[in-house]
C-alpha positions as CSV (number, residue, x, y, z in Angstrom):
1,M,107.5,60.7,49.8
2,E,106.5,63.4,47.4
3,K,103.9,65.9,48.2
4,R,101.6,65.0,45.3
5,D,102.0,61.1,46.3
6,A,101.2,62.2,49.7
7,Y,97.8,63.8,48.6
8,L,97.1,61.1,46.4
9,W,97.6,58.3,49.4
10,L,95.5,60.4,51.9
11,N,93.0,60.7,49.1
12,S,92.4,57.0,48.1
13,I,91.9,56.0,52.1
14,N,88.3,55.2,52.6
15,G,86.4,58.1,54.7
16,I,89.1,61.1,54.1
17,S,87.4,63.8,52.1
18,N,89.0,66.9,50.8
19,K,88.2,68.9,54.0
20,T,89.6,66.0,56.1
21,I,93.1,66.6,54.1
22,D,92.7,70.2,55.0
23,I,92.1,69.5,58.8
24,I,95.3,67.0,58.7
25,K,97.4,69.9,56.9
26,N,96.6,71.9,60.0
27,N,97.8,69.2,62.2
28,I,101.2,68.6,60.7
29,I,103.6,70.9,59.1
30,N,104.6,68.9,55.9
31,I,102.0,66.6,54.9
32,E,104.3,64.2,53.3
33,E,105.8,63.5,56.6
34,L,102.3,61.9,57.8
35,I,102.8,58.3,56.4
36,K,106.4,58.0,58.7
37,L,104.1,58.8,61.9
38,S,103.8,56.3,64.4
39,D,100.4,55.0,65.2
40,R,100.1,56.8,68.5
41,E,101.1,60.2,66.6
42,I,98.5,59.4,64.1
43,H,95.9,58.6,66.7
44,S,96.8,61.8,68.6
45,L,95.8,64.1,65.5
46,K,93.2,66.6,66.6
47,N,89.9,67.0,65.0
48,I,89.7,63.9,63.1
49,N,87.4,61.0,63.6
50,S,88.6,58.0,65.1
51,N,87.6,55.5,62.4
52,I,89.4,57.8,59.9
53,K,92.6,57.5,62.2
54,E,92.3,53.8,62.0
55,N,92.1,53.9,58.3
56,I,95.0,56.0,58.1
57,V,96.9,53.6,60.4
58,K,95.7,50.5,58.3
59,Y,96.8,51.7,54.9
60,K,100.1,53.5,56.0
61,S,101.9,51.5,53.6
62,L,104.0,52.5,50.4
63,A,102.8,49.1,48.9
64,Y,99.3,50.7,48.9
65,L,99.9,53.9,47.4
66,D,102.0,52.1,44.6
67,S,98.9,50.0,44.0
68,I,96.8,52.9,43.7
69,K,99.4,54.5,41.5
70,E,99.2,51.4,39.3
71,K,95.7,51.5,38.7
72,L,95.8,55.3,37.5
73,N,99.0,54.3,35.1
74,K,97.0,51.7,33.7
75,E,94.0,54.1,33.0
76,K,96.4,56.6,31.8
77,I,95.0,59.0,34.2
78,N,97.5,61.8,35.6
79,Y,97.1,63.9,39.1
80,I,98.4,66.9,40.3
81,C,98.2,68.4,44.2
82,I,97.3,72.1,45.2
83,E,101.0,72.9,45.8
84,E,102.5,71.9,42.7
85,K,103.3,74.5,39.5
86,G,101.0,73.3,37.1
87,Y,97.9,73.3,39.3
88,P,95.2,75.8,38.1
89,N,95.7,79.1,39.4
90,N,92.2,80.2,39.5
91,L,91.3,77.3,41.8
92,K,93.8,77.5,44.4
93,Y,92.1,80.3,46.4
94,I,88.4,79.2,46.3
95,H,86.8,77.8,49.4
96,D,87.2,74.0,49.7
97,A,89.8,73.9,46.8
98,P,90.6,70.4,45.8
99,N,93.7,69.3,47.3
100,I,94.4,66.8,44.5
101,L,92.8,66.6,40.6
102,F,93.0,64.1,38.2
103,Y,92.9,64.6,34.8
104,K,93.7,63.3,31.0
105,G,94.7,65.9,28.6
106,D,96.5,69.0,28.9
107,I,96.4,70.5,31.9
108,S,98.5,73.5,30.9
109,I,95.6,74.7,28.9
110,V,93.8,75.7,32.3
111,N,96.5,78.4,33.1
112,K,96.8,80.1,29.3
113,N,94.5,82.5,28.2
114,I,91.1,83.3,29.6
115,G,88.6,80.4,30.4
116,L,85.0,80.8,30.5
117,A,82.2,78.4,32.0
118,V,79.0,77.7,29.7
119,V,76.6,75.8,31.4
120,G,72.8,75.3,31.1
121,S,70.0,72.7,31.1
122,R,70.0,69.1,30.0
123,K,66.9,69.7,28.3
124,A,68.0,72.3,25.8
125,T,65.8,73.6,23.5
126,R,66.8,74.4,19.5
127,Y,67.6,77.9,20.5
128,G,69.5,77.0,23.4
129,I,71.3,74.6,21.4
130,N,71.9,77.5,19.1
131,C,73.0,79.9,21.4
132,A,75.6,77.6,23.3
133,T,77.1,76.6,20.0
134,S,77.5,79.9,18.5
135,I,78.7,81.7,21.3
136,S,81.2,79.0,22.3
137,K,82.5,78.9,18.8
138,N,82.8,82.5,18.6
139,L,84.4,82.9,21.8
140,S,86.9,80.2,21.0
141,N,87.6,81.8,17.5
142,L,89.2,84.4,19.8
143,G,91.2,82.0,21.7
144,I,89.3,81.8,24.8
145,N,88.8,78.4,26.3
146,I,85.3,76.9,27.3
147,I,84.7,75.1,30.4
148,S,81.7,73.1,30.8
149,G,80.7,69.7,32.6
150,L,80.1,67.4,29.7
151,A,76.5,66.8,30.5
152,I,73.7,66.3,28.0
153,G,72.3,69.6,26.6
154,I,73.9,72.9,26.8
155,D,77.2,71.6,28.2
156,S,77.7,69.3,25.3
157,Y,76.9,72.1,22.7
158,A,79.4,74.2,24.5
159,H,82.1,71.7,24.2
160,I,81.6,71.1,20.5
161,G,81.1,74.6,19.4
162,C,84.5,75.5,21.1
163,M,86.2,72.7,19.2
164,E,84.8,74.3,15.9
165,G,87.1,77.1,16.7
166,Y,90.8,77.7,17.9
167,G,90.4,77.6,21.8
168,K,90.5,74.6,23.9
169,T,87.8,73.0,25.6
170,I,87.8,71.7,29.4
171,A,85.4,69.1,30.9
172,V,84.9,68.9,34.6
173,L,83.6,65.7,35.7
174,G,81.3,64.5,38.7
175,S,83.0,61.0,38.3
176,C,86.6,59.8,37.8
177,V,87.9,60.7,34.5
178,H,88.0,57.2,33.3
179,N,84.5,56.7,33.9
180,I,82.6,59.2,31.5
181,L,78.9,59.8,32.4
182,P,76.8,60.0,30.5
183,K,78.0,57.0,28.9
184,K,76.8,58.6,25.4
185,N,79.2,61.4,25.9
186,I,82.1,58.9,25.8
187,Y,82.7,59.8,22.3
188,L,82.5,63.6,22.8
189,A,85.3,63.0,25.8
190,N,87.6,61.3,23.3
191,K,86.9,64.1,20.8
192,I,88.0,67.0,23.6
193,L,91.1,65.0,24.1
194,E,91.9,64.6,20.5
195,N,91.5,68.3,20.3
196,G,94.2,68.8,22.7
197,G,91.5,69.7,25.3
198,L,91.4,68.6,29.1
199,I,89.1,66.4,31.3
200,I,89.4,66.9,35.0
201,S,87.9,65.9,38.1
202,D,88.6,65.8,41.9
203,Y,87.3,62.3,42.1
204,N,89.7,59.3,42.6
205,I,89.7,56.1,40.5
206,N,87.9,54.2,43.3
207,S,85.3,56.8,43.9
208,K,81.7,56.0,43.6
209,V,79.2,58.4,42.0
210,F,76.7,60.0,44.1
211,P,74.1,62.7,43.0
212,S,75.7,65.3,45.1
213,N,78.9,64.9,43.0
214,Y,77.8,67.0,40.3
215,A,76.8,69.9,42.6
216,N,80.1,69.6,44.4
217,R,82.2,69.7,40.8
218,N,80.4,73.0,40.0
219,R,82.6,75.0,42.2
220,I,85.5,73.6,40.0
221,I,83.5,74.5,36.8
222,S,83.2,78.0,38.3
223,G,86.7,78.1,40.1
224,I,88.8,77.5,37.1
225,S,86.7,80.1,34.9
226,E,87.2,83.8,34.8
227,G,83.2,84.2,34.3
228,I,80.1,82.1,33.9
229,I,77.9,82.1,31.1
230,V,74.3,80.5,31.6
231,V,72.5,79.6,28.2
232,E,69.3,78.1,29.5
233,A,68.2,77.0,33.0
234,A,64.9,76.2,34.7
235,K,64.2,78.0,38.3
236,K,65.9,74.8,40.1
237,S,68.9,74.1,38.1
238,G,72.6,72.8,38.2
239,A,73.6,75.6,36.2
240,L,72.1,78.0,38.9
241,I,74.6,76.3,41.3
242,T,77.2,77.0,39.4
243,V,76.3,80.5,39.5
244,E,76.1,80.5,43.3
245,F,79.6,79.5,43.6
246,G,80.8,81.9,41.1
247,L,79.3,84.6,43.0
248,E,81.0,83.4,46.1
249,Q,84.3,83.5,44.3
250,G,83.6,86.7,42.9
251,K,83.4,85.7,39.1
252,N,81.4,87.6,36.5
253,I,78.0,86.2,35.6
254,F,76.4,86.4,32.0
255,A,72.9,85.1,31.0
256,V,71.1,84.5,27.7
257,P,67.7,85.9,27.8
258,G,65.0,83.4,26.1
259,N,61.5,83.1,25.5
260,I,59.5,84.3,28.4
261,N,56.9,81.3,27.7
262,S,59.5,78.9,28.1
263,C,60.2,77.3,31.5
264,M,63.9,76.8,30.3
265,S,64.3,80.5,30.4
266,E,63.1,81.1,34.0
267,G,66.6,80.5,35.5
268,C,68.2,83.1,33.1
269,H,65.4,85.7,33.6
270,K,65.9,85.4,37.4
271,I,69.5,85.9,37.5
272,I,69.5,88.9,35.3
273,K,66.9,90.5,37.5
274,E,69.4,89.7,40.3
275,G,72.4,91.7,38.3
276,A,73.6,89.1,36.2
277,K,74.7,90.7,32.6
278,L,72.4,90.1,29.7
279,I,73.9,88.9,26.5
280,N,73.1,90.2,23.3
281,N,76.0,89.4,21.4
282,I,79.6,88.1,22.8
283,E,80.7,91.6,22.6
284,D,78.8,92.2,25.8
285,I,81.1,89.4,27.1
286,L,84.3,90.8,25.6
287,N,83.8,94.3,26.9
288,E,84.0,92.9,30.6
289,Y,87.6,91.6,29.8
290,K,88.6,94.3,27.7
291,I,89.1,92.1,24.5
292,I,88.8,93.5,21.2
293,N,87.1,91.3,18.4
294,I,89.1,92.6,15.4
295,E,87.3,90.7,12.7
296,C,84.3,92.7,13.3
297,K,82.6,95.4,15.5
298,E,79.3,93.6,16.1
299,N,79.1,89.8,16.7
300,L,76.0,89.5,14.6
301,K,76.0,87.8,11.4
302,K,77.0,90.0,8.2
303,Y,73.8,89.8,6.5
304,D,74.9,92.0,3.8
305,N,77.2,89.2,2.7
306,I,74.2,87.1,2.1
307,N,72.0,87.1,-0.6
308,L,68.6,88.1,0.9
309,S,65.5,89.6,-0.3
310,Q,64.0,93.0,0.8
311,E,61.4,91.2,2.4
312,S,63.8,88.9,4.5
313,I,65.9,92.0,5.5
314,Q,62.6,93.7,6.6
315,I,62.1,90.6,8.7
316,I,65.7,90.2,10.2
317,H,65.6,94.3,11.1
318,T,62.1,93.5,12.8
319,I,63.5,90.8,14.8
320,K,66.7,92.8,15.7
321,K,64.8,95.3,17.2
322,Q,62.2,93.4,19.0
323,G,64.4,90.6,20.0
324,V,62.2,87.8,20.1
325,L,58.8,87.5,17.9
326,H,56.0,85.1,17.2
327,I,55.3,84.7,13.4
328,D,52.1,86.4,14.1
329,E,54.0,89.5,15.5
330,I,56.3,89.3,12.6
331,C,53.2,89.7,10.1
332,D,51.8,92.7,12.3
333,N,55.0,94.5,12.4
334,T,56.0,93.9,8.5
335,R,52.3,94.1,7.6
336,M,53.1,90.9,5.1
337,E,51.0,87.8,4.5
338,I,51.6,85.0,7.0
339,K,52.1,82.6,4.0
340,S,55.2,84.7,2.7
341,V,56.3,85.3,6.2
342,N,56.2,81.6,6.9
343,T,58.3,80.6,3.9
344,I,60.8,83.4,4.3
345,L,61.3,82.2,8.0
346,S,62.0,78.6,6.8
347,E,64.8,80.1,4.4
348,L,66.4,82.2,7.1
349,V,66.5,79.2,9.5
350,L,67.9,77.0,7.0
351,K,70.7,79.9,6.2
352,D,71.3,79.8,10.0
353,V,70.4,83.6,10.3
354,L,67.4,82.9,12.4
355,V,66.6,80.1,15.2
356,E,63.3,79.1,15.7
357,M,62.3,78.7,19.3
358,N,59.2,76.8,20.6
359,N,55.6,77.6,19.0
360,K,56.6,79.4,15.9
361,T,58.7,82.0,17.9
362,Y,62.1,83.4,16.1
363,S,65.3,84.9,17.5
364,L,68.3,86.3,15.6
365,N,71.1,83.5,15.6
366,V,73.7,85.3,17.5
């Protein structure tokens, strides 16, 4: 039996978790030899529940292993163990590293180029959606892979933005890779694979889906990435769980500031106060990795190439200076009438220069 099949066999047995496999590895030198042990030798393994030992004995069969492999093959699911060459390099050394991963797509992209996680709220605002898409696309255009969790909201737009660029996107699931959740993202999952990306999970084909799966998979999102970008997050958010894993793993943490009146900005502002790097543009990210963007010195739009009136330019510079402004504040700063300002703002939003947030508040589209 190959090592990868030994891990698959154990992972498929009811009651055996990733941590249980770690304990078994501490009991025997070669994990692939476990299936050859006598029942008595299996029952003598230390620090393992007796029920789990009974299950190991019960399923100590190559026929059982073949049935699992047949199911995976039918669903076109590949698998790789922690001791194989193609296993994600960054993931090997995290706490509770998955002993086996299941995937569809090109797993080699995990070890190619820099991969950055982009995560955030499922209840994304228009501002957050725009930021997630734009940041992911601009990073992808530089060959950086974007990693996220295929959830509704920020995750989805991170994947979409990446596919508009040259990088590849990686979706980490809290369910098996043949059971795409949420169902409405099945189309997006297929597009990721068509685009040469990767869908990956540490959950086997027979695994049930529990709420805890999603928090657990976040260690993989952060584990395979070089850094984590939080676009929008409430105070209590799954994105912040990813940040916690990232901090434990020594990853760079970035956050996009938002509207101070929006609950979707509270999580980002919290981690900025705690030391996360505030992102004004992607140069703030690239500088951390000493990546030079040769296409432009700033990653703001080249507004000089857009046919804009002097009033439009004045509004752009005002917002650029202040960051985020309400329409009334724009009027106060520019001393222009609200009717004119409203018309110009609508034009700039249509031209994708500005992003309209909640309650007639505007920011530059970075």
